[in-house]
C-alpha positions in Angstrom: 68.3 65.9 -11.8 66.0 63.5 -13.1 65.5 61.6 -15.8 62.8 60.1 -17.4 62.7 57.3 -20.5 60.1 56.6 -22.7 59.7 52.9 -23.2 56.0 52.1 -24.1 56.7 52.1 -27.4 55.0 49.5 -30.3 58.1 48.8 -31.6 55.9 47.7 -34.4 58.6 48.2 -37.6 61.5 46.0 -35.4 58.3 43.3 -34.9 60.2 42.5 -31.3 59.8 44.8 -28.0 63.3 46.8 -28.8 64.2 48.0 -25.5 65.3 44.1 -25.3 67.4 44.3 -28.7 71.5 44.1 -28.0 73.9 46.7 -29.3 77.2 44.9 -28.0 76.5 42.3 -25.4 73.6 45.6 -23.8 70.7 46.4 -24.2 69.7 49.3 -26.0 67.7 50.6 -22.8 70.4 49.6 -20.6 73.0 52.0 -22.1 70.5 54.5 -22.1 70.5 53.6 -17.8 74.3 53.7 -18.4 74.3 57.2 -19.6 71.8 58.9 -17.7 73.4 57.2 -14.1 75.9 59.1 -14.1 74.1 62.7 -14.2 70.6 61.9 -12.4 69.3 61.6 -8.9 66.9 59.6 -9.9 65.4 57.3 -13.1 62.0 57.4 -13.8 61.3 54.5 -16.5 57.8 54.8 -18.3 56.1 51.8 -20.2 52.5 51.6 -21.5 51.5 47.9 -19.0 51.3 47.2 -16.0 54.1 45.1 -14.5 56.2 45.4 -17.9 60.1 45.3 -16.6 62.3 46.5 -19.7 65.1 47.3 -16.7 65.3 46.0 -13.2 64.2 48.7 -10.9 67.3 49.5 -7.6 67.4 52.9 -5.4 67.8 55.1 -7.6 65.3 53.5 -10.5 61.7 53.8 -11.3 59.1 51.8 -13.1 56.3 53.4 -13.7 53.5 52.9 -15.7 51.8 55.2 -18.0 48.6 57.5 -16.4 46.4 57.7 -20.1 47.4 54.5 -21.7 47.7 54.9 -25.7 48.4 58.8 -25.9 52.0 57.8 -27.7 55.3 59.6 -25.9 53.3 62.9 -24.8 51.4 60.7 -22.1 54.5 59.7 -21.4 56.3 62.9 -20.4 52.5 63.8 -18.8 53.5 60.2 -16.5 57.4 61.6 -16.0 56.6 64.7 -14.8 53.8 63.8 -12.7 56.1 61.3 -10.8 59.7 63.0 -10.8 61.5 64.4 -7.4 62.7 68.0 -9.1 60.8 70.5 -10.9 62.3 69.6 -14.4 63.8 66.2 -16.2 65.6 65.3 -19.0 63.0 62.8 -20.8 64.7 60.7 -23.5 63.7 57.7 -25.4 64.9 54.1 -24.8 65.8 53.6 -27.6 68.9 56.5 -28.3 71.8 54.3 -27.5 74.6 57.3 -27.8 72.9 59.8 -25.3 75.5 62.3 -25.1 75.8 63.7 -21.1 77.3 66.5 -21.6 74.4 68.4 -23.7 72.0 66.6 -21.5 73.9 68.8 -18.2 74.4 71.8 -20.9 70.1 72.4 -21.2 69.3 71.2 -17.4 71.1 74.4 -16.8 70.3 76.9 -19.5 67.8 78.5 -18.7 66.0 77.8 -15.7 62.9 80.3 -16.6 62.3 78.3 -19.7 59.0 75.6 -19.4 60.8 73.4 -22.1 64.4 73.8 -23.6 64.4 71.5 -27.1 67.3 71.2 -29.3 66.4 72.0 -32.5 68.6 72.0 -35.9 66.4 73.9 -38.8 63.0 73.1 -38.9 63.9 70.2 -36.6 63.0 69.7 -33.2 64.1 67.4 -30.5 61.8 66.9 -28.1 62.7 63.1 -27.4 66.5 64.6 -25.8 64.6 67.4 -23.8 64.3 69.4 -20.5 60.2 69.7 -19.1 59.1 71.6 -16.5 56.7 69.9 -14.3 54.7 73.4 -15.1 54.3 72.1 -18.4 51.8 69.2 -16.3 48.7 71.4 -16.9 49.2 72.0 -21.1 50.1 68.3 -21.3 46.9 67.7 -19.6 45.1 69.9 -21.6 46.2 68.2 -24.7 45.5 64.8 -23.5 41.9 65.0 -23.3 41.4 67.0 -26.2 43.7 63.5 -28.1 46.1 65.7 -29.2 48.6 64.5 -29.2 51.1 66.1 -31.4 54.2 66.8 -29.1 54.1 70.2 -31.2 51.3 71.5 -30.1 52.6 71.6 -26.3 55.4 74.1 -27.4 52.9 76.2 -29.3 51.8 76.5 -25.1 54.7 77.0 -23.1 57.6 78.7 -22.8 60.6 77.5 -24.9 63.8 77.9 -24.8 65.6 76.3 -27.8 69.5 74.9 -28.0 70.2 75.8 -31.6 73.2 74.2 -34.0 76.3 75.5 -32.6 75.2 75.0 -28.4 75.1 71.1 -30.0 77.8 71.0 -31.6 79.5 72.4 -28.6 78.5 69.3 -26.7 77.6 66.7 -28.8 79.3 67.6 -33.0 78.1 63.9 -34.1 74.9 64.7 -33.2 74.8 60.7 -31.7 72.6 62.2 -28.8 69.1 62.2 -31.6 70.1 59.0 -33.1 67.6 56.5 -32.0 66.5 52.8 -33.0 63.3 52.0 -34.9 64.6 49.9 -37.9 66.7 46.7 -38.6 69.1 49.3 -40.4 68.9 51.9 -37.7 70.0 48.7 -35.0 72.1 47.5 -37.9 73.6 51.0 -37.4 73.6 51.2 -34.4 75.9 48.5 -34.2 78.2 49.4 -36.2 78.3 52.9 -34.0 79.2 50.3 -30.5 82.4 49.2 -32.4 84.0 52.6 -33.1 85.4 52.5 -29.4 85.8 56.8 -30.4 81.5 57.0 -30.6 80.3 54.3 -28.5 81.5 55.9 -25.5 80.6 59.0 -26.4 
């Protein structure tokens, strides 16, 4: 299984590079990598700028730079899928410290015929804790060339298998996979959650 970690955000609301912020004694991105390590044959970390090293590369972890800089998460998904060795990949943000590997595994196997597997809670979708196929590349490229960067536009043009609330709750009942760190309050909450052993171990 390939996992793609999007690490090209500007962190404007935190005032510093969020990937290097720590929760407990571990950086945000390392917490993500630690969760992915047990389920991934390769991990691709997508950065915005050449030479950025948000983590140490290894035999399993590769750092690649956005092919189309400044195109947001959609550009990062495109870059990661181009680099991926496998036909499908889990895509997550670098600021999601409580990812459920059980949920990610479930999404990888739930619908091989889908081009995207996306969690959905009511009207809210979670496109940055999802699975995408390389067959999405053409549609993503077309959107990037038109500077249409909303991931929802991609979901309108590919075959999507939505993972609904009951399915999510079987694998991640606290739904902490979707918790991400954008503000100081989020960071404080993450530190509190990490201190609670039952949640930090998810």
